[in-house]
Structures are given as C-alpha cells and as structure tokens.
Backbone as ProteinMPNN parsed JSONL, in Angstrom:
{"seq_chain_A": "MSTPEINQVLAQMRVVRAQASGGAGPAEVAEVPQTDFGDLLKRSIDSVNETQQHAGKLRTDFQRGEAGLDLAEVMIAVQKSSLSFQTMVEVRNKLVEAYKDVMNMPI", "coords_chain_A": {"N_chain_A": [[86.549, 107.952, 104.481], [85.541, 111.19, 105.303], [86.953, 114.52, 105.34], [86.021, 116.107, 107.622], [85.294, 114.002, 109.378], [87.732, 112.712, 109.754], [89.125, 114.736, 111.018], [87.663, 114.861, 113.394], [88.281, 112.377, 114.527], [91.047, 112.663, 114.844], [91.062, 114.783, 116.699], [89.848, 113.548, 118.89], [91.78, 111.607, 119.414], [93.89, 113.24, 120.227], [92.846, 114.27, 122.62], [92.648, 111.941, 124.172], [95.348, 111.222, 124.266], [96.377, 113.406, 125.67], [95.045, 113.1, 128.106], [96.045, 110.617, 128.917], [98.732, 111.163, 129.276], [98.66, 112.698, 131.476], [98.419, 115.336, 131.178], [96.7, 118.006, 129.848], [93.328, 118.115, 130.731], [89.934, 117.224, 129.86], [88.646, 119.701, 130.06], [90.574, 121.535, 129.444], [91.297, 121.076, 126.861], [90.309, 121.663, 123.499], [86.838, 121.47, 122.874], [85.546, 118.398, 121.858], [83.49, 117.571, 119.243], [80.605, 115.642, 119.76], [79.547, 112.682, 118.251], [76.908, 110.687, 117.369], [77.019, 107.179, 117.237], [75.259, 105.709, 115.652], [74.349, 107.67, 113.86], [76.739, 108.271, 112.554], [77.265, 105.791, 111.34], [75.018, 105.605, 109.67], [75.466, 107.814, 107.962], [77.779, 106.929, 106.719], [76.881, 104.645, 105.361], [75.035, 105.869, 103.666], [76.821, 107.373, 102.161], [78.249, 105.37, 100.819], [76.156, 104.313, 99.324], [75.554, 106.541, 97.724], [77.922, 106.718, 96.255], [77.776, 104.331, 94.831], [75.45, 104.795, 93.337], [76.282, 106.954, 91.752], [78.377, 105.755, 90.285], [76.926, 103.813, 88.904], [75.282, 105.444, 87.331], [77.208, 106.748, 85.757], [78.227, 104.519, 84.395], [75.968, 103.657, 82.953], [75.484, 105.953, 81.381], [77.848, 105.973, 79.878], [77.557, 103.6, 78.441], [75.419, 104.289, 76.873], [76.619, 106.034, 75.206], [77.12, 108.686, 75.81], [78.397, 111.965, 75.412], [81.609, 113.235, 76.393], [82.415, 111.479, 78.375], [84.911, 109.269, 79.43], [86.415, 106.012, 79.255], [88.243, 105.469, 81.311], [87.498, 107.211, 83.398], [84.973, 106.195, 84.045], [85.637, 103.58, 84.829], [87.247, 104.073, 87.073], [85.367, 105.229, 88.809], [83.657, 103.05, 89.143], [85.382, 101.227, 90.391], [85.957, 102.632, 92.77], [83.421, 102.583, 93.887], [83.066, 99.825, 94.236], [85.15, 99.239, 96.043], [84.422, 100.822, 98.261], [82.032, 99.59, 98.956], [82.912, 96.986, 99.62], [84.471, 97.623, 101.836], [82.494, 98.566, 103.571], [81.054, 96.192, 103.963], [82.982, 94.668, 105.307], [83.242, 96.171, 107.665], [80.677, 95.845, 108.683], [80.768, 93.06, 109.123], [82.703, 92.939, 111.152], [81.367, 94.349, 113.167], [79.206, 92.621, 113.659], [80.602, 90.395, 114.542], [81.776, 91.452, 116.88], [79.46, 91.97, 118.326], [78.52, 89.342, 118.705], [80.605, 88.366, 120.287], [80.276, 89.929, 122.605], [77.735, 89.096, 123.394], [78.26, 86.457, 124.05], [79.741, 86.617, 126.332], [80.367, 85.701, 129.685], [78.26, 86.382, 132.49]], "CA_chain_A": [[86.257, 108.929, 105.508], [85.664, 112.556, 104.826], [87.87, 115.353, 106.113], [85.518, 116.406, 108.964], [85.344, 112.801, 110.206], [89.132, 112.492, 110.099], [89.465, 115.758, 112.012], [87.048, 114.459, 114.652], [89.069, 111.266, 115.056], [92.311, 113.23, 115.307], [90.808, 115.552, 117.916], [89.616, 112.584, 119.964], [93.071, 111.0, 119.73], [94.652, 114.231, 120.989], [92.279, 114.332, 123.96], [93.044, 110.715, 124.864], [96.786, 111.319, 124.51], [96.581, 114.388, 126.74], [94.578, 112.51, 129.353], [96.949, 109.525, 129.283], [100.012, 111.708, 129.721], [98.44, 113.478, 132.687], [98.437, 116.75, 130.805], [95.434, 118.731, 129.82], [92.11, 117.325, 130.849], [88.913, 117.572, 128.874], [88.278, 121.114, 130.132], [91.646, 122.355, 128.893], [91.425, 120.773, 125.439], [89.141, 122.126, 122.738], [85.726, 120.532, 122.957], [85.415, 117.473, 120.741], [82.065, 117.392, 118.957], [80.155, 114.274, 119.949], [78.779, 112.154, 117.143], [76.237, 109.447, 117.679], [77.526, 106.098, 116.407], [74.231, 105.384, 114.664], [74.374, 108.703, 112.823], [77.971, 108.079, 111.793], [77.072, 104.602, 110.517], [74.038, 105.943, 108.623], [76.127, 108.673, 106.976], [78.717, 106.102, 105.962], [76.094, 103.823, 104.446], [74.516, 106.782, 102.64], [77.938, 107.74, 101.295], [78.496, 104.216, 99.952], [75.038, 104.261, 98.386], [75.733, 107.631, 96.768], [79.032, 106.334, 95.383], [77.272, 103.305, 93.919], [74.508, 105.423, 92.412], [77.071, 107.751, 90.808], [79.077, 104.825, 89.388], [75.917, 103.214, 88.031], [74.862, 106.451, 86.356], [78.3, 106.914, 84.795], [78.286, 103.309, 83.57], [74.833, 103.697, 82.028], [75.721, 107.037, 80.42], [78.915, 105.555, 78.964], [76.994, 102.579, 77.549], [74.545, 104.985, 75.922], [77.45, 106.812, 74.299], [77.08, 110.101, 76.161], [79.63, 112.694, 75.109], [82.355, 113.761, 77.53], [82.814, 110.423, 79.301], [85.908, 108.338, 78.915], [86.384, 104.718, 79.922], [89.03, 105.526, 82.545], [86.682, 107.861, 84.427], [83.921, 105.253, 84.433], [86.255, 102.461, 85.541], [87.672, 104.555, 88.391], [84.157, 105.376, 89.626], [83.177, 101.704, 89.464], [86.306, 100.65, 91.369], [85.715, 103.316, 94.046], [82.164, 102.053, 94.387], [83.311, 98.458, 94.682], [85.995, 99.285, 97.227], [83.656, 101.352, 99.394], [81.068, 98.564, 99.358], [83.659, 95.924, 100.301], [84.848, 98.151, 103.145], [81.291, 98.581, 104.389], [80.753, 94.805, 104.32], [83.947, 94.257, 106.331], [82.87, 96.847, 108.91], [79.49, 95.138, 109.171], [81.189, 91.765, 109.645], [83.384, 93.175, 112.431], [80.344, 94.711, 114.143], [78.472, 91.404, 114.002], [81.526, 89.581, 115.33], [81.875, 92.079, 118.198], [78.172, 91.73, 118.987], [78.51, 87.94, 119.136], [81.558, 88.237, 121.407], [79.651, 90.511, 123.787], [76.613, 88.242, 123.797], [78.784, 85.197, 124.593], [80.486, 86.859, 127.568], [79.641, 85.267, 130.891], [77.843, 87.5, 133.345]], "C_chain_A": [[86.436, 110.315, 104.928], [86.571, 113.345, 105.763], [87.309, 115.717, 107.489], [85.575, 115.189, 109.898], [86.772, 112.514, 110.644], [89.562, 113.494, 111.165], [88.872, 115.419, 113.372], [87.862, 113.353, 115.307], [90.398, 111.786, 115.59], [92.138, 114.018, 116.601], [90.579, 114.621, 119.103], [90.919, 111.909, 120.379], [93.933, 111.956, 120.545], [94.155, 114.326, 122.428], [92.719, 113.112, 124.767], [94.53, 110.757, 125.201], [97.068, 112.278, 125.66], [96.146, 113.822, 128.082], [95.522, 111.419, 129.823], [98.279, 110.043, 129.809], [99.874, 112.553, 130.99], [98.437, 114.963, 132.426], [97.057, 117.343, 130.894], [94.27, 117.769, 129.912], [91.114, 117.769, 129.809], [88.552, 119.061, 128.896], [89.32, 121.997, 129.469], [91.842, 122.141, 127.387], [90.163, 121.249, 124.742], [88.064, 121.044, 122.756], [85.627, 119.695, 121.687], [83.929, 117.293, 120.468], [81.683, 115.914, 119.057], [79.272, 113.862, 118.771], [78.18, 110.831, 117.567], [76.715, 108.363, 116.717], [76.53, 105.726, 115.314], [74.207, 106.387, 113.518], [75.599, 108.558, 111.929], [77.841, 106.887, 110.85], [76.104, 104.885, 109.373], [74.671, 106.817, 107.545], [77.092, 107.871, 106.117], [77.984, 105.245, 104.941], [75.518, 104.685, 103.329], [75.607, 107.189, 101.657], [78.271, 106.606, 100.324], [77.391, 104.111, 98.908], [75.174, 105.336, 97.31], [76.844, 107.307, 95.769], [78.577, 105.291, 94.368], [76.298, 103.883, 92.901], [75.248, 106.214, 91.331], [77.777, 106.841, 89.802], [78.096, 104.175, 88.417], [75.449, 104.179, 86.956], [75.95, 106.663, 85.302], [78.379, 105.719, 83.848], [77.177, 103.312, 82.524], [75.034, 104.77, 80.965], [76.807, 106.654, 79.414], [78.396, 104.526, 77.964], [76.074, 103.2, 76.512], [75.337, 105.822, 74.919], [77.405, 108.301, 74.559], [78.436, 110.753, 75.882], [80.293, 113.167, 76.404], [82.769, 112.726, 78.554], [83.888, 109.558, 78.657], [85.895, 107.087, 79.791], [87.122, 104.755, 81.26], [88.215, 106.144, 83.685], [85.608, 106.915, 84.952], [84.507, 104.114, 85.259], [86.715, 102.879, 86.939], [86.463, 104.69, 89.318], [83.621, 104.013, 90.053], [84.073, 101.055, 90.515], [86.143, 101.31, 92.74], [84.449, 102.775, 94.698], [82.352, 100.652, 94.955], [84.118, 98.427, 95.977], [85.234, 99.797, 98.446], [82.627, 100.332, 99.877], [81.757, 97.43, 100.113], [84.074, 96.37, 101.699], [83.65, 98.157, 104.078], [80.924, 97.168, 104.84], [81.7, 94.316, 105.414], [83.636, 94.905, 107.68], [81.653, 96.162, 109.513], [79.87, 93.797, 109.785], [81.87, 91.91, 111.005], [82.378, 93.551, 113.516], [79.554, 93.496, 114.593], [79.335, 90.506, 114.878], [81.662, 90.141, 116.745], [80.588, 91.863, 118.989], [78.104, 90.308, 119.517], [79.442, 87.733, 120.324], [80.945, 88.783, 122.706], [78.526, 89.628, 124.29], [77.085, 86.931, 124.427], [79.589, 85.383, 125.864], [79.678, 86.35, 128.76], [79.348, 86.475, 131.781], [78.468, 87.399, 134.707]], "O_chain_A": [[87.364, 110.574, 104.162], [86.909, 112.88, 106.851], [88.055, 115.647, 108.466], [85.874, 115.335, 111.084], [87.001, 112.114, 111.786], [90.279, 113.142, 112.103], [89.506, 115.662, 114.399], [88.106, 113.392, 116.513], [90.827, 111.391, 116.674], [92.974, 113.929, 117.499], [91.068, 114.883, 120.202], [91.14, 111.665, 121.565], [94.634, 111.526, 121.461], [94.957, 114.448, 123.354], [93.119, 113.245, 125.924], [94.929, 110.37, 126.3], [97.9, 111.996, 126.522], [96.814, 114.044, 129.092], [95.776, 111.306, 131.022], [98.884, 109.43, 130.689], [100.866, 113.062, 131.512], [98.451, 115.762, 133.362], [96.35, 117.194, 131.891], [94.242, 116.735, 129.245], [91.426, 118.609, 128.965], [88.191, 119.622, 127.862], [89.001, 123.083, 128.985], [92.489, 122.953, 126.725], [89.079, 121.24, 125.325], [88.361, 119.853, 122.663], [85.624, 120.23, 120.577], [83.181, 116.905, 121.365], [82.361, 115.05, 118.502], [78.376, 114.597, 118.356], [78.884, 109.955, 118.071], [76.806, 108.601, 115.512], [76.921, 105.459, 114.178], [74.062, 106.013, 112.355], [75.514, 108.701, 110.709], [78.257, 106.96, 109.693], [76.334, 104.46, 108.241], [74.447, 106.598, 106.354], [77.205, 108.113, 104.915], [78.414, 105.132, 103.793], [75.513, 104.273, 102.168], [75.351, 107.333, 100.462], [78.543, 106.85, 99.148], [77.665, 103.849, 97.737], [74.939, 105.076, 96.13], [76.718, 107.591, 94.578], [78.943, 105.352, 93.194], [76.321, 103.5, 91.731], [74.896, 106.156, 90.153], [77.778, 107.123, 88.604], [78.406, 104.007, 87.237], [75.242, 103.787, 85.808], [75.661, 106.747, 84.109], [78.574, 105.886, 82.644], [77.414, 103.008, 81.355], [74.783, 104.531, 79.784], [76.698, 106.976, 78.231], [78.746, 104.567, 76.784], [75.961, 102.694, 75.396], [74.796, 106.265, 73.906], [77.624, 109.101, 73.649], [79.485, 110.147, 76.098], [79.614, 113.462, 77.387], [83.429, 113.077, 79.532], [83.783, 109.169, 77.494], [85.419, 107.114, 80.926], [86.679, 104.143, 82.232], [88.246, 105.646, 84.81], [85.366, 106.844, 86.157], [83.934, 103.727, 86.277], [86.58, 102.105, 87.887], [86.532, 104.305, 90.485], [83.184, 103.841, 91.191], [83.576, 100.401, 91.432], [86.187, 100.626, 93.762], [84.409, 102.54, 95.906], [81.849, 100.339, 96.033], [83.799, 97.674, 96.897], [85.387, 99.262, 99.544], [82.379, 100.223, 101.078], [81.248, 96.964, 101.132], [84.032, 95.578, 102.642], [83.772, 97.795, 105.248], [80.523, 96.974, 105.987], [81.274, 93.629, 106.343], [83.754, 94.258, 108.721], [81.605, 95.926, 110.72], [79.36, 93.431, 110.844], [81.643, 91.101, 111.905], [82.517, 93.121, 114.661], [79.26, 93.352, 115.78], [78.848, 89.924, 115.847], [81.661, 89.377, 117.71], [80.632, 91.602, 120.191], [77.678, 90.087, 120.65], [79.107, 87.008, 121.26], [81.079, 88.175, 123.768], [78.383, 89.434, 125.498], [76.377, 86.356, 125.254], [80.076, 84.404, 126.428], [78.464, 86.543, 128.832], [80.1, 87.45, 131.808], [78.231, 88.253, 135.561]]}, "name": "protein", "num_of_chains": 1, "seq": "MSTPEINQVLAQMRVVRAQASGGAGPAEVAEVPQTDFGDLLKRSIDSVNETQQHAGKLRTDFQRGEAGLDLAEVMIAVQKSSLSFQTMVEVRNKLVEAYKDVMNMPI"}
C-alpha cells in the first residue's frame, strides 16, 4: 500500500471511530475522499505489474552484465515482486470466496 492509500484508510477509520463513539459525525470530520473499489483494485494490479516489470528488467540487465547492478539489489527486487504477486493472488482468492459466500446466501 502506498502512503496516500494508508492515509485514506486511517481517515476512514477515524470517521468510523468518531461515529461509533457518538462524537463527531461525518459533517464535523474532514471529508474522506471516496475511492471506487474497482479503481483501487486496478491501481493495485498495475502496481504489482510495474513491480514485476522492474524486477524482470533488473534481472535481465544483471544477466547481461550491465555495470552498476549488484546481486543483492536484483534479488531484493525479485523478492518484492514475488511477495506482491502472492499478496495479489491471496486478495483475489478472498474476493472469490466472498463472492461465493454471497451467491450461496438464501434470499
């Protein structure tokens, strides 16, 4: 998650906390910018893709013997790419599971 996304989540948590405690309502709390879930998901997928592209480029450049690259930098980029992809797959699995749960609910 990037810093703006974390700030959005924190702001939303503050609004919910204020509403739950009976304190400030939505009008009294700073306006929380609304983000479409689809846009957020697309940005996340694009970020994972960008991370994978960067890691692939570093790996290829290192294999070619480009100057200025060390193995540690390449390995860290590859691990970040792998971790972000695994996280995206887990999020997808949870979304599919939630969809199935909703579809199986009795009306």
